[in-house]
gemmi code that builds the backbone of each chain (N, CA, C; Angstrom):
import gemmi

chains = {
    "A": [
        ("MET", (-28.467, 1.253, -14.936), (-28.306, 1.637, -13.512), (-27.121, 0.913, -12.888)),
        ("PRO", (-25.912, 1.509, -12.948), (-24.742, 0.802, -12.437), (-24.851, 0.442, -10.959)),
        ("TRP", (-25.565, 1.249, -10.187), (-25.622, 0.982, -8.749), (-26.360, -0.299, -8.432)),
        ("THR", (-27.329, -0.603, -9.287), (-28.081, -1.834, -9.083), (-27.170, -3.033, -9.315)),
        ("LEU", (-26.411, -2.923, -10.399), (-25.481, -3.993, -10.745), (-24.471, -4.165, -9.620)),
        ("PHE", (-24.006, -3.026, -9.177), (-23.019, -2.952, -8.121), (-23.505, -3.667, -6.858)),
        ("ASP", (-24.704, -3.323, -6.456), (-25.272, -3.953, -5.269), (-25.419, -5.453, -5.482)),
        ("ASP", (-25.824, -5.755, -6.682), (-26.026, -7.148, -7.045), (-24.729, -7.933, -6.953)),
        ("VAL", (-23.680, -7.327, -7.493), (-22.409, -8.031, -7.550), (-21.719, -8.103, -6.199)),
        ("TRP", (-21.731, -6.986, -5.479), (-20.890, -6.923, -4.288), (-21.638, -7.023, -2.971)),
        ("GLY", (-22.938, -6.911, -3.018), (-23.658, -6.827, -1.762), (-23.033, -5.712, -0.955)),
        ("TRP", (-22.807, -4.624, -1.601), (-21.875, -3.624, -1.124), (-22.358, -2.777, 0.036)),
        ("ASP", (-21.530, -2.695, 0.978), (-21.715, -1.748, 2.061), (-20.381, -1.730, 2.783)),
        ("PRO", (-19.677, -0.594, 2.752), (-18.354, -0.585, 3.378), (-18.408, -1.076, 4.826)),
        ("ALA", (-19.451, -0.697, 5.536), (-19.561, -1.095, 6.939), (-19.694, -2.606, 7.032)),
        ("TRP", (-20.402, -3.147, 6.077), (-20.577, -4.592, 6.025), (-19.236, -5.280, 5.831)),
        ("ARG", (-18.474, -4.712, 4.907), (-17.173, -5.314, 4.618), (-16.282, -5.254, 5.856)),
        ("ARG", (-16.308, -4.085, 6.523), (-15.497, -3.941, 7.737), (-15.968, -4.929, 8.792)),
        ("ALA", (-17.283, -5.106, 8.824), (-17.842, -5.983, 9.841), (-17.316, -7.395, 9.675)),
        ("PHE", (-16.948, -7.703, 8.434), (-16.441, -9.027, 8.161), (-15.025, -9.228, 8.659)),
        ("SER", (-14.322, -8.150, 8.898), (-12.955, -8.243, 9.398), (-12.900, -7.509, 10.731)),
        ("PRO", (-13.463, -8.103, 11.773), (-13.540, -7.381, 13.041), (-12.164, -7.009, 13.580)),
        ("PHE", (-11.128, -7.721, 13.123), (-9.798, -7.407, 13.638), (-9.013, -6.573, 12.646)),
        ("GLY", (-9.681, -6.163, 11.575), (-8.977, -5.391, 10.556), (-8.845, -3.935, 10.952)),
        ("TYR", (-7.641, -3.562, 11.283), (-7.400, -2.159, 11.605), (-7.398, -1.369, 10.318)),
        ("ARG", (-7.735, -0.114, 10.436), (-7.575, 0.739, 9.271), (-6.515, 1.753, 9.616)),
        ("ARG", (-5.749, 2.092, 8.613), (-4.696, 3.071, 8.851), (-5.313, 4.441, 8.750)),
        ("THR", (-5.268, 5.161, 9.832), (-5.848, 6.499, 9.789), (-4.782, 7.500, 10.206)),
        ("THR", (-3.882, 7.777, 9.293), (-2.844, 8.762, 9.587), (-3.277, 10.100, 9.021)),
        ("ARG", (-3.042, 11.132, 9.762), (-3.399, 12.462, 9.285), (-2.394, 12.942, 8.250)),
        ("THR", (-1.165, 12.462, 8.391), (-0.128, 12.908, 7.482), (0.225, 11.782, 6.519)),
        ("TYR", (0.484, 12.136, 5.291), (0.878, 11.159, 4.288), (2.194, 11.590, 3.666)),
        ("PRO", (3.146, 10.724, 3.497), (3.115, 9.331, 3.930), (3.537, 9.184, 5.388)),
        ("ALA", (3.114, 8.083, 6.008), (3.527, 7.802, 7.380), (5.001, 7.381, 7.357)),
        ("ILE", (5.717, 7.809, 8.379), (7.161, 7.602, 8.413), (7.585, 6.969, 9.740)),
        ("ASN", (8.502, 6.025, 9.663), (9.164, 5.507, 10.866), (10.645, 5.843, 10.722)),
        ("ILE", (11.273, 6.170, 11.841), (12.706, 6.462, 11.782), (13.445, 5.573, 12.777)),
        ("TYR", (14.489, 4.920, 12.262), (15.379, 4.104, 13.089), (16.721, 4.825, 13.098)),
        ("GLY", (17.527, 4.593, 14.115), (18.833, 5.231, 14.071), (19.643, 5.094, 15.330)),
        ("ASP", (20.914, 5.471, 15.181), (21.805, 5.540, 16.331), (22.634, 6.813, 16.181)),
        ("ASP", (23.774, 6.872, 16.835), (24.592, 8.084, 16.781), (25.239, 8.316, 15.418)),
        ("ASP", (25.295, 7.264, 14.583), (26.017, 7.384, 13.317), (25.132, 7.574, 12.091)),
        ("LYS", (23.952, 6.988, 12.130), (23.108, 7.116, 10.935), (21.632, 6.938, 11.279)),
        ("LEU", (20.821, 7.381, 10.340), (19.373, 7.259, 10.489), (18.842, 6.446, 9.310)),
        ("LEU", (17.753, 5.732, 9.552), (17.073, 5.020, 8.475), (15.609, 5.432, 8.526)),
        ("LEU", (15.173, 6.049, 7.438), (13.777, 6.475, 7.363), (13.016, 5.454, 6.517)),
        ("VAL", (11.908, 4.974, 7.014), (11.113, 3.989, 6.282), (9.709, 4.534, 6.097)),
        ("SER", (9.218, 4.428, 4.869), (7.888, 4.950, 4.594), (7.158, 4.038, 3.621)),
        ("GLU", (5.893, 3.841, 3.857), (5.098, 3.002, 2.961), (4.463, 3.880, 1.895)),
        ("LEU", (4.879, 3.664, 0.655), (4.382, 4.472, -0.462), (3.988, 3.546, -1.614)),
        ("PRO", (2.974, 2.719, -1.414), (2.634, 1.759, -2.462), (2.181, 2.424, -3.757)),
        ("GLY", (2.592, 1.806, -4.853), (2.146, 2.279, -6.160), (2.852, 3.517, -6.661)),
        ("LEU", (3.945, 3.852, -6.029), (4.649, 5.077, -6.424), (5.657, 4.775, -7.533)),
        ("LYS", (5.794, 5.705, -8.465), (6.855, 5.573, -9.457), (7.983, 6.479, -8.982)),
        ("SER", (9.238, 5.980, -9.094), (10.352, 6.736, -8.503), (10.465, 8.149, -9.090)),
        ("ASP", (10.005, 8.331, -10.335), (10.035, 9.673, -10.934), (9.074, 10.623, -10.232)),
        ("ASP", (8.113, 10.056, -9.543), (7.094, 10.886, -8.905), (7.473, 11.278, -7.482)),
        ("LEU", (8.698, 10.945, -7.075), (9.134, 11.273, -5.717), (10.413, 12.093, -5.741)),
        ("GLU", (10.433, 13.142, -4.935), (11.606, 13.991, -4.847), (12.046, 14.034, -3.387)),
        ("ILE", (13.309, 13.687, -3.162), (13.838, 13.690, -1.800), (14.922, 14.758, -1.737)),
        ("THR", (14.795, 15.696, -0.826), (15.855, 16.697, -0.684), (16.323, 16.741, 0.766)),
        ("VAL", (17.643, 16.893, 0.910), (18.229, 16.945, 2.244), (19.118, 18.171, 2.328)),
        ("GLN", (18.917, 18.953, 3.365), (19.788, 20.102, 3.591), (19.974, 20.240, 5.094)),
        ("GLY", (21.207, 20.007, 5.509), (21.488, 20.087, 6.939), (20.649, 19.089, 7.706)),
        ("ARG", (19.790, 19.574, 8.586), (18.943, 18.683, 9.375), (17.540, 18.582, 8.808)),
        ("THR", (17.344, 19.156, 7.627), (15.991, 19.167, 7.071), (15.861, 18.190, 5.910)),
        ("LEU", (14.858, 17.337, 6.000), (14.594, 16.384, 4.925), (13.188, 16.646, 4.388)),
        ("THR", (13.090, 16.712, 3.058), (11.777, 16.934, 2.451), (11.456, 15.799, 1.485)),
        ("LEU", (10.270, 15.287, 1.629), (9.740, 14.263, 0.718), (8.583, 14.917, -0.014)),
        ("LYS", (8.668, 14.898, -1.327), (7.642, 15.574, -2.096), (7.267, 14.671, -3.265)),
        ("GLY", (6.004, 14.532, -3.548), (5.649, 13.667, -4.658), (4.192, 13.690, -5.020)),
        ("VAL", (3.873, 12.813, -5.936), (2.495, 12.689, -6.399), (2.119, 11.217, -6.361)),
        ("LYS", (0.989, 10.951, -5.779), (0.464, 9.594, -5.839), (-0.628, 9.612, -6.898)),
        ("ASN", (-0.278, 9.058, -8.039), (-1.248, 9.035, -9.136), (-2.236, 7.909, -8.907)),
        ("GLY", (-3.474, 8.223, -9.078), (-4.495, 7.189, -8.919), (-4.532, 6.285, -10.134)),
        ("VAL", (-5.316, 5.251, -10.041), (-5.504, 4.332, -11.155), (-6.222, 5.082, -12.275)),
        ("GLU", (-5.795, 4.847, -13.505), (-6.484, 5.483, -14.624), (-7.319, 4.448, -15.371)),
        ("LEU", (-8.496, 4.873, -15.734), (-9.395, 3.951, -16.429), (-9.575, 4.372, -17.877)),
        ("GLY", (-9.929, 3.403, -18.680), (-10.198, 3.684, -20.084), (-11.628, 4.147, -20.288)),
        ("GLU", (-11.939, 4.382, -21.520), (-13.280, 4.856, -21.863), (-14.325, 3.782, -21.547)),
        ("GLY", (-15.420, 4.215, -20.993), (-16.496, 3.275, -20.692), (-16.279, 2.485, -19.406)),
        ("GLU", (-15.103, 2.704, -18.763), (-14.837, 2.021, -17.496), (-15.117, 3.011, -16.367)),
        ("GLU", (-15.590, 2.497, -15.255), (-15.893, 3.440, -14.174), (-15.585, 2.870, -12.796)),
        ("PHE", (-15.323, 3.800, -11.881), (-15.058, 3.380, -10.512), (-16.364, 3.094, -9.795)),
        ("ILE", (-16.360, 2.007, -9.065), (-17.491, 1.664, -8.218), (-17.212, 2.235, -6.836)),
        ("THR", (-15.961, 2.119, -6.422), (-15.561, 2.746, -5.170), (-14.120, 3.197, -5.304)),
        ("ARG", (-13.796, 4.277, -4.621), (-12.452, 4.811, -4.713), (-12.036, 5.296, -3.331)),
        ("GLU", (-11.382, 4.412, -2.591), (-10.993, 4.732, -1.220), (-9.518, 5.097, -1.118)),
        ("ARG", (-8.720, 4.604, -2.052), (-7.272, 4.820, -1.942), (-6.934, 6.278, -2.218)),
        ("GLY", (-6.087, 6.806, -1.355), (-5.720, 8.215, -1.466), (-4.901, 8.497, -2.709)),
        ("ARG", (-5.006, 9.715, -3.198), (-4.205, 10.100, -4.355), (-4.002, 11.612, -4.329)),
        ("GLY", (-3.023, 12.038, -5.096), (-2.756, 13.469, -5.160), (-1.346, 13.798, -4.721)),
        ("GLU", (-1.100, 15.098, -4.571), (0.241, 15.553, -4.212), (0.440, 15.458, -2.711)),
        ("PHE", (1.686, 15.204, -2.331), (1.994, 15.203, -0.910), (3.365, 15.829, -0.696)),
        ("ALA", (3.597, 16.333, 0.476), (4.897, 16.906, 0.832), (5.044, 16.840, 2.338)),
        ("ARG", (6.213, 16.410, 2.770), (6.490, 16.380, 4.207), (7.892, 16.895, 4.448)),
        ("THR", (8.018, 17.716, 5.447), (9.329, 18.219, 5.827), (9.595, 17.780, 7.257)),
        ("LEU", (10.753, 17.158, 7.461), (11.093, 16.663, 8.785), (12.380, 17.307, 9.268)),
        ("THR", (12.463, 17.510, 10.555), (13.719, 17.967, 11.134), (14.387, 16.754, 11.756)),
        ("LEU", (15.574, 16.429, 11.260), (16.283, 15.241, 11.729), (16.995, 15.555, 13.048)),
        ("PRO", (17.281, 14.521, 13.828), (17.935, 14.776, 15.119), (19.361, 15.326, 14.996)),
        ("TYR", (19.988, 15.108, 13.848), (21.317, 15.699, 13.624), (21.537, 15.927, 12.143)),
        ("GLU", (22.615, 16.666, 11.832), (22.919, 16.989, 10.444), (23.413, 15.741, 9.716)),
        ("VAL", (22.976, 15.566, 8.470), (23.408, 14.390, 7.712), (24.209, 14.813, 6.481)),
        ("GLU", (24.936, 13.853, 5.935), (25.806, 14.082, 4.775), (24.958, 13.965, 3.509)),
        ("PRO", (24.598, 15.080, 2.866), (23.666, 14.987, 1.726), (24.183, 14.093, 0.597)),
        ("ASP", (25.511, 14.084, 0.371), (26.072, 13.286, -0.729), (26.033, 11.792, -0.453)),
        ("LYS", (25.869, 11.430, 0.801), (25.897, 9.997, 1.137), (24.514, 9.430, 1.437)),
        ("VAL", (23.494, 10.232, 1.168), (22.131, 9.762, 1.407), (21.754, 8.777, 0.302)),
        ("GLU", (21.202, 7.641, 0.684), (20.788, 6.639, -0.302), (19.323, 6.280, -0.107)),
        ("ALA", (18.621, 6.165, -1.227), (17.194, 5.809, -1.140), (16.921, 4.577, -1.982)),
        ("HIS", (16.132, 3.657, -1.421), (15.737, 2.446, -2.132), (14.231, 2.298, -2.048)),
        ("TYR", (13.650, 1.845, -3.138), (12.211, 1.642, -3.162), (11.952, 0.212, -3.604)),
        ("ASP", (11.300, -0.560, -2.747), (11.034, -1.961, -3.067), (9.703, -2.374, -2.472)),
        ("LYS", (8.891, -3.057, -3.239), (7.583, -3.563, -2.810), (6.727, -2.473, -2.173)),
        ("GLY", (6.838, -1.272, -2.681), (6.006, -0.190, -2.146), (6.534, 0.438, -0.872)),
        ("VAL", (7.749, 0.039, -0.480), (8.324, 0.593, 0.750), (9.584, 1.386, 0.405)),
        ("LEU", (9.621, 2.622, 0.883), (10.773, 3.492, 0.642), (11.678, 3.472, 1.863)),
        ("LYS", (12.985, 3.312, 1.606), (13.963, 3.354, 2.699), (15.037, 4.361, 2.352)),
        ("ILE", (15.298, 5.271, 3.259), (16.338, 6.272, 3.028), (17.369, 6.166, 4.148)),
        ("THR", (18.627, 5.959, 3.750), (19.714, 5.887, 4.724), (20.388, 7.249, 4.780)),
        ("LEU", (20.535, 7.771, 5.976), (21.053, 9.130, 6.165), (22.236, 9.104, 7.144)),
        ("PRO", (23.484, 9.091, 6.605), (24.638, 9.065, 7.505), (24.906, 10.448, 8.124)),
        ("ARG", (25.266, 10.433, 9.368), (25.530, 11.677, 10.085), (26.824, 12.326, 9.601)),
        ("VAL", (26.878, 13.643, 9.599), (28.126, 14.317, 9.192), (29.188, 14.030, 10.252)),
        ("GLU", (30.407, 13.819, 9.760), (31.512, 13.444, 10.648), (31.710, 14.435, 11.791)),
        ("ARG", (31.751, 15.706, 11.452), (32.096, 16.704, 12.466), (31.064, 16.812, 13.580)),
        ("ASP", (29.882, 16.242, 13.301), (28.784, 16.354, 14.253), (28.709, 15.133, 15.186)),
        ("LYS", (29.504, 14.101, 14.855), (29.418, 12.862, 15.645), (29.952, 13.057, 17.057)),
        ("PRO", (29.329, 12.406, 18.022), (29.829, 12.565, 19.388), (31.212, 11.931, 19.529)),
        ("ARG", (32.048, 12.559, 20.289), (33.409, 12.028, 20.503), (33.627, 11.795, 21.968)),
        ("LYS", (34.393, 10.785, 22.219), (34.770, 10.533, 23.615), (36.027, 11.351, 23.893)),
        ("ILE", (36.006, 12.033, 24.967), (37.160, 12.852, 25.325), (37.959, 12.128, 26.415)),
        ("ALA", (39.182, 11.867, 26.079), (40.034, 11.187, 27.079), (40.566, 12.213, 28.058)),
        ("ILE", (40.554, 11.863, 29.272), (41.081, 12.782, 30.302), (42.538, 12.455, 30.529)),
        ("LYS", (43.334, 13.481, 30.369), (44.790, 13.243, 30.528), (45.138, 13.102, 31.994)),
        ("ALA", (46.029, 12.224, 32.181), (46.501, 12.036, 33.575), (47.355, 13.223, 33.954)),
        ("ALA", (47.267, 13.623, 35.157), (48.010, 14.800, 35.613), (49.491, 14.483, 35.739)),
    ],
    "B": [
        ("MET", (6.369, -21.126, 11.632), (5.418, -20.175, 11.028), (5.665, -20.094, 9.527)),
        ("THR", (4.625, -20.299, 8.743), (4.802, -20.174, 7.295), (4.724, -18.694, 6.927)),
        ("ASP", (5.161, -18.391, 5.713), (5.156, -16.973, 5.336), (3.758, -16.504, 4.935)),
        ("LYS", (2.778, -17.384, 5.006), (1.418, -16.950, 4.679), (0.569, -16.771, 5.929)),
        ("GLU", (1.180, -17.006, 7.061), (0.447, -16.892, 8.308), (0.434, -15.429, 8.745)),
        ("LEU", (-0.748, -14.947, 9.076), (-0.826, -13.551, 9.491), (-0.292, -13.410, 10.910)),
        ("ARG", (0.493, -12.365, 11.120), (0.983, -12.139, 12.473), (0.573, -10.736, 12.885)),
        ("GLY", (0.517, -10.568, 14.176), (0.315, -9.248, 14.746), (-0.873, -8.523, 14.178)),
        ("ARG", (-0.672, -7.284, 13.856), (-1.740, -6.422, 13.419), (-2.161, -6.722, 11.986)),
        ("VAL", (-3.456, -6.804, 11.770), (-3.963, -7.089, 10.427), (-4.771, -5.886, 9.951)),
        ("TYR", (-4.379, -5.373, 8.811), (-5.049, -4.194, 8.280), (-6.066, -4.552, 7.210)),
        ("SER", (-7.129, -3.797, 7.207), (-8.119, -3.907, 6.162), (-7.833, -2.763, 5.195)),
        ("PRO", (-7.219, -3.063, 4.045), (-6.740, -1.971, 3.195), (-7.860, -1.199, 2.504)),
        ("ASP", (-7.567, 0.056, 2.190), (-8.478, 0.851, 1.366), (-8.510, 0.220, -0.025)),
        ("LEU", (-9.652, 0.296, -0.666), (-9.804, -0.339, -1.976), (-10.278, 0.637, -3.041)),
        ("ASP", (-9.813, 0.392, -4.241), (-10.416, 1.012, -5.433), (-11.057, -0.158, -6.177)),
        ("ILE", (-12.257, 0.032, -6.643), (-12.916, -1.015, -7.426), (-13.460, -0.380, -8.695)),
        ("ALA", (-13.145, -0.998, -9.828), (-13.621, -0.455, -11.101), (-14.380, -1.507, -11.884)),
        ("ASP", (-15.333, -1.008, -12.631), (-16.075, -1.852, -13.562), (-15.453, -1.630, -14.935)),
        ("LYS", (-14.761, -2.646, -15.422), (-14.069, -2.518, -16.708), (-14.766, -3.329, -17.799)),
        ("LYS", (-16.031, -3.230, -17.853), (-16.840, -3.923, -18.880), (-16.694, -5.436, -18.841)),
        ("GLU", (-15.495, -5.940, -19.143), (-15.291, -7.387, -19.188), (-15.038, -7.975, -17.803)),
        ("ALA", (-14.598, -7.089, -16.900), (-14.186, -7.578, -15.580), (-14.321, -6.484, -14.533)),
        ("PHE", (-14.374, -6.902, -13.293), (-14.235, -5.965, -12.185), (-12.783, -6.043, -11.744)),
        ("VAL", (-12.200, -4.888, -11.408), (-10.823, -4.894, -10.929), (-10.790, -4.236, -9.550)),
        ("VAL", (-10.109, -4.890, -8.638), (-9.973, -4.380, -7.273), (-8.500, -4.084, -7.029)),
        ("TRP", (-8.201, -2.881, -6.542), (-6.820, -2.543, -6.176), (-6.763, -2.345, -4.671)),
        ("ALA", (-5.719, -2.883, -4.066), (-5.540, -2.717, -2.624), (-4.068, -2.481, -2.339)),
        ("ASP", (-3.777, -1.602, -1.394), (-2.391, -1.334, -1.027), (-1.903, -2.409, -0.064)),
        ("PHE", (-0.858, -3.110, -0.496), (-0.231, -4.154, 0.325), (1.267, -3.856, 0.434)),
        ("PRO", (1.662, -2.700, 0.957), (3.099, -2.395, 0.967), (3.887, -3.418, 1.774)),
        ("GLY", (5.034, -3.810, 1.219), (5.917, -4.744, 1.907), (5.600, -6.202, 1.646)),
        ("ALA", (4.496, -6.474, 0.957), (4.119, -7.866, 0.698), (4.778, -8.351, -0.594)),
        ("SER", (5.189, -9.614, -0.590), (5.754, -10.194, -1.799), (4.713, -11.155, -2.387)),
        ("PRO", (4.796, -11.421, -3.711), (3.783, -12.270, -4.335), (3.616, -13.618, -3.632)),
        ("GLU", (4.717, -14.189, -3.132), (4.638, -15.504, -2.470), (3.815, -15.443, -1.188)),
        ("SER", (3.709, -14.250, -0.622), (3.019, -14.145, 0.665), (1.524, -13.856, 0.503)),
        ("VAL", (1.099, -13.683, -0.752), (-0.307, -13.345, -0.970), (-1.116, -14.607, -1.235)),
        ("GLU", (-2.246, -14.680, -0.570), (-3.097, -15.858, -0.676), (-4.514, -15.393, -1.001)),
        ("ILE", (-5.106, -16.026, -1.991), (-6.466, -15.662, -2.387), (-7.351, -16.887, -2.240)),
        ("ASN", (-8.403, -16.744, -1.483), (-9.308, -17.866, -1.250), (-10.709, -17.546, -1.722)),
        ("LEU", (-11.263, -18.451, -2.493), (-12.651, -18.324, -2.925), (-13.451, -19.383, -2.191)),
        ("GLU", (-14.407, -18.931, -1.416), (-15.216, -19.901, -0.692), (-16.667, -19.451, -0.789)),
        ("ASN", (-17.481, -20.261, -1.404), (-18.866, -19.904, -1.685), (-18.900, -18.549, -2.387)),
        ("ASP", (-19.564, -17.556, -1.808), (-19.627, -16.265, -2.498), (-18.653, -15.251, -1.900)),
        ("LEU", (-17.684, -15.720, -1.140), (-16.739, -14.794, -0.514), (-15.345, -14.993, -1.076)),
        ("ILE", (-14.697, -13.869, -1.355), (-13.301, -13.942, -1.778), (-12.484, -13.224, -0.705)),
        ("THR", (-11.481, -13.927, -0.188), (-10.643, -13.356, 0.855), (-9.221, -13.240, 0.323)),
        ("VAL", (-8.654, -12.072, 0.480), (-7.292, -11.831, 0.027), (-6.453, -11.507, 1.249)),
        ("ARG", (-5.337, -12.208, 1.403), (-4.446, -11.975, 2.534), (-3.044, -11.717, 2.026)),
        ("GLY", (-2.338, -10.885, 2.718), (-0.943, -10.636, 2.370), (-0.131, -10.445, 3.621)),
        ("VAL", (1.085, -10.949, 3.591), (1.964, -10.796, 4.749), (3.082, -9.838, 4.363)),
        ("ALA", (3.216, -8.767, 5.110), (4.261, -7.795, 4.830), (5.569, -8.267, 5.446)),
        ("ALA", (6.643, -8.026, 4.716), (7.964, -8.394, 5.243), (8.274, -7.502, 6.444)),
        ("GLU", (8.994, -8.052, 7.386), (9.426, -7.256, 8.542), (10.374, -6.175, 8.018)),
        ("ILE", (10.369, -5.031, 8.659), (11.293, -3.982, 8.229), (12.685, -4.310, 8.766)),
        ("ASP", (13.632, -4.399, 7.822), (15.001, -4.699, 8.220), (15.718, -3.367, 8.457)),
        ("ALA", (15.878, -3.032, 9.725), (16.524, -1.759, 10.059), (17.997, -1.969, 10.385)),
        ("GLY", (18.514, -3.150, 10.063), (19.923, -3.438, 10.288), (20.326, -3.307, 11.754)),
        ("GLY", (19.396, -3.609, 12.632), (19.703, -3.572, 14.060), (19.574, -2.194, 14.702)),
        ("LEU", (19.228, -1.193, 13.904), (19.083, 0.159, 14.468), (17.807, 0.241, 15.309)),
        ("PRO", (17.882, 0.892, 16.445), (16.673, 1.029, 17.262), (15.656, 2.006, 16.657)),
        ("LEU", (14.404, 1.777, 16.963), (13.332, 2.644, 16.471), (13.328, 3.936, 17.284)),
        ("LEU", (13.361, 5.067, 16.564), (13.400, 6.353, 17.258), (12.046, 7.061, 17.206)),
        ("TYR", (11.349, 6.835, 16.123), (10.118, 7.593, 15.901), (9.185, 6.753, 15.050)),
        ("GLN", (7.919, 6.658, 15.440), (7.015, 5.744, 14.739), (5.669, 6.381, 14.420)),
        ("GLU", (5.305, 6.314, 13.158), (3.979, 6.794, 12.749), (3.098, 5.653, 12.243)),
        ("PHE", (3.721, 4.562, 11.850), (2.906, 3.432, 11.411), (3.473, 2.152, 12.004)),
        ("GLU", (2.595, 1.196, 12.150), (3.013, -0.098, 12.668), (2.907, -1.095, 11.530)),
        ("PRO", (4.020, -1.685, 11.113), (3.932, -2.635, 10.009), (3.002, -3.776, 10.383)),
        ("GLY", (2.234, -4.219, 9.408), (1.305, -5.305, 9.695), (0.968, -6.052, 8.432)),
        ("ASP", (0.028, -6.935, 8.544), (-0.389, -7.730, 7.404), (-1.751, -7.233, 6.914)),
        ("TYR", (-2.217, -7.825, 5.823), (-3.423, -7.308, 5.175), (-4.439, -8.410, 4.950)),
        ("GLU", (-5.673, -8.040, 5.129), (-6.725, -9.008, 4.833), (-8.000, -8.261, 4.469)),
        ("THR", (-8.643, -8.720, 3.431), (-9.915, -8.123, 3.069), (-10.827, -9.207, 2.485)),
        ("THR", (-12.115, -9.088, 2.771), (-13.088, -10.056, 2.270), (-14.153, -9.322, 1.472)),
        ("LEU", (-14.437, -9.842, 0.300), (-15.466, -9.250, -0.551), (-16.500, -10.314, -0.874)),
        ("LYS", (-17.717, -9.834, -1.029), (-18.783, -10.760, -1.381), (-18.997, -10.712, -2.891)),
        ("LEU", (-19.032, -11.864, -3.490), (-19.202, -11.929, -4.937), (-20.586, -12.459, -5.277)),
        ("SER", (-20.998, -12.184, -6.482), (-22.228, -12.815, -6.944), (-21.832, -13.904, -7.925)),
        ("THR", (-22.765, -14.636, -8.385), (-22.463, -15.711, -9.331), (-22.061, -15.162, -10.692)),
        ("SER", (-22.166, -13.838, -10.872), (-21.847, -13.303, -12.192), (-20.342, -13.125, -12.410)),
        ("ILE", (-19.538, -13.664, -11.523), (-18.089, -13.634, -11.703), (-17.644, -14.995, -12.219)),
        ("ASP", (-16.726, -14.951, -13.189), (-16.173, -16.199, -13.699), (-15.049, -16.617, -12.754)),
        ("ARG", (-15.414, -17.462, -11.808), (-14.507, -17.809, -10.719), (-13.205, -18.464, -11.153)),
        ("ASP", (-13.266, -19.171, -12.260), (-12.077, -19.893, -12.699), (-11.028, -18.983, -13.321)),
        ("LYS", (-11.427, -17.743, -13.599), (-10.490, -16.871, -14.308), (-10.039, -15.679, -13.481)),
        ("VAL", (-10.196, -15.778, -12.171), (-9.754, -14.695, -11.289), (-8.225, -14.618, -11.337)),
        ("GLU", (-7.713, -13.381, -11.503), (-6.260, -13.214, -11.582), (-5.804, -12.153, -10.606)),
        ("ALA", (-4.574, -12.302, -10.124), (-4.034, -11.317, -9.197), (-2.622, -10.946, -9.596)),
        ("GLU", (-2.291, -9.666, -9.417), (-0.950, -9.197, -9.728), (-0.517, -8.260, -8.608)),
        ("LEU", (0.729, -8.385, -8.206), (1.249, -7.525, -7.143), (2.431, -6.748, -7.693)),
        ("LYS", (2.311, -5.418, -7.644), (3.397, -4.599, -8.172), (3.579, -3.361, -7.300)),
        ("ASP", (4.807, -3.109, -6.895), (5.116, -1.952, -6.050), (4.188, -1.853, -4.836)),
        ("GLY", (3.883, -2.988, -4.264), (3.058, -2.981, -3.056), (1.577, -2.753, -3.299)),
        ("VAL", (1.168, -2.851, -4.570), (-0.259, -2.699, -4.884), (-0.779, -4.011, -5.488)),
        ("LEU", (-1.818, -4.531, -4.892), (-2.421, -5.759, -5.398), (-3.560, -5.394, -6.344)),
        ("ALA", (-3.542, -5.988, -7.528), (-4.640, -5.784, -8.482), (-5.301, -7.137, -8.723)),
        ("LEU", (-6.560, -7.190, -8.415), (-7.318, -8.429, -8.519), (-8.323, -8.270, -9.659)),
        ("THR", (-8.207, -9.134, -10.657), (-9.128, -9.050, -11.792), (-10.172, -10.158, -11.680)),
        ("LEU", (-11.427, -9.754, -11.673), (-12.538, -10.695, -11.526), (-13.377, -10.638, -12.801)),
        ("PRO", (-13.101, -11.529, -13.752), (-13.822, -11.461, -15.023), (-15.314, -11.745, -14.831)),
        ("LYS", (-16.099, -11.005, -15.572), (-17.549, -11.216, -15.478), (-17.918, -12.506, -16.197)),
        ("ALA", (-18.847, -13.202, -15.651), (-19.345, -14.406, -16.312), (-20.095, -13.970, -17.560)),
        ("PRO", (-20.119, -14.832, -18.596), (-20.736, -14.423, -19.866), (-22.126, -13.827, -19.711)),
        ("GLU", (-22.930, -14.378, -18.816), (-24.309, -13.875, -18.697), (-24.373, -12.479, -18.069)),
        ("ALA", (-23.291, -12.043, -17.423), (-23.315, -10.738, -16.768), (-22.815, -9.619, -17.671)),
        ("LYS", (-22.222, -9.988, -18.804), (-21.697, -8.957, -19.705), (-22.833, -8.264, -20.438)),
        ("PRO", (-22.671, -6.963, -20.670), (-23.733, -6.270, -21.401), (-23.804, -6.800, -22.838)),
        ("LYS", (-25.003, -6.945, -23.290), (-25.172, -7.446, -24.653), (-25.909, -6.406, -25.479)),
        ("ALA", (-25.471, -6.295, -26.708), (-26.201, -5.432, -27.616), (-27.316, -6.273, -28.227)),
        ("ILE", (-28.522, -5.743, -28.184), (-29.658, -6.483, -28.734), (-29.956, -5.937, -30.129)),
        ("LYS", (-29.877, -6.813, -31.056), (-30.152, -6.379, -32.431), (-31.652, -6.385, -32.675)),
        ("ILE", (-32.085, -5.323, -33.314), (-33.509, -5.267, -33.624), (-33.694, -5.777, -35.052)),
        ("LYS", (-34.512, -6.753, -35.137), (-34.727, -7.332, -36.462), (-35.622, -6.433, -37.307)),
        ("ALA", (-35.263, -6.363, -38.511), (-36.095, -5.557, -39.407), (-37.432, -6.252, -39.602)),
        ("ALA", (-38.471, -5.469, -39.662), (-39.817, -6.055, -39.794), (-40.001, -6.609, -41.200)),
    ],
}
model = gemmi.Model(1)
for chain_id, residues in chains.items():
    chain = gemmi.Chain(chain_id)
    for i, (resn, *xyz) in enumerate(residues, 1):
        res = gemmi.Residue()
        res.name, res.seqid = resn, gemmi.SeqId(i, " ")
        for name, pos in zip(("N", "CA", "C"), xyz):
            atom = gemmi.Atom()
            atom.name, atom.element = name, gemmi.Element(name[0])
            atom.pos, atom.b_iso = gemmi.Position(*pos), 0.0
            res.add_atom(atom)
        chain.add_residue(res)
    model.add_chain(chain)
structure = gemmi.Structure()
structure.add_model(model)
structure.setup_entities()
């Protein structure tokens, strides 16, 4: 009876565990992955938390003002005779399409993945950048 | 402020827990945390794991749109005496913490041999 062992070992009750961390927020985002965007008139920086991702499992496409993040979050795999007691971490395929505030240069887009955090730098296309217009003196 | 001090928002991460015969393994998402920032405390029958996520370096760019608030992580689990406390191990990779809690010898399943009459 694994559940008996389980109870024995963990005194398990998710509510109990939460109760132990009264200040522990839980991330409840409807969309995965959650994204933050930083930027100015020249470039954008997209930051997303994607822990446990392998770079081969992520596809980033940029076209004009549209950015698509597509990938698979593979869950932990267990061997024979091993079993999950609890499985709360999300897994599966995900895809997000965002409309950026301006057109970006697809060839100059750079993505870095470190410590489970994805960062994508998106430079604005030159022709789209705001210009100051000098007024000629009469 | 040391790099192990929790600041601001503290998240209770989602967990996967597996029974791997010889050990229990707990996985928790700690994106942005570095191994130096993770602290594991065993006190009586409670194990507390904390991690501090690095601040997001946006190179001075202002925040335009926000779906998540970077924060730190903390979770507490209750253990029984059937864990070999001296052999608890932790590994942090790609923002995922894996905590291995080896079972104490008495908690491992044993095959009972039946003696021939």
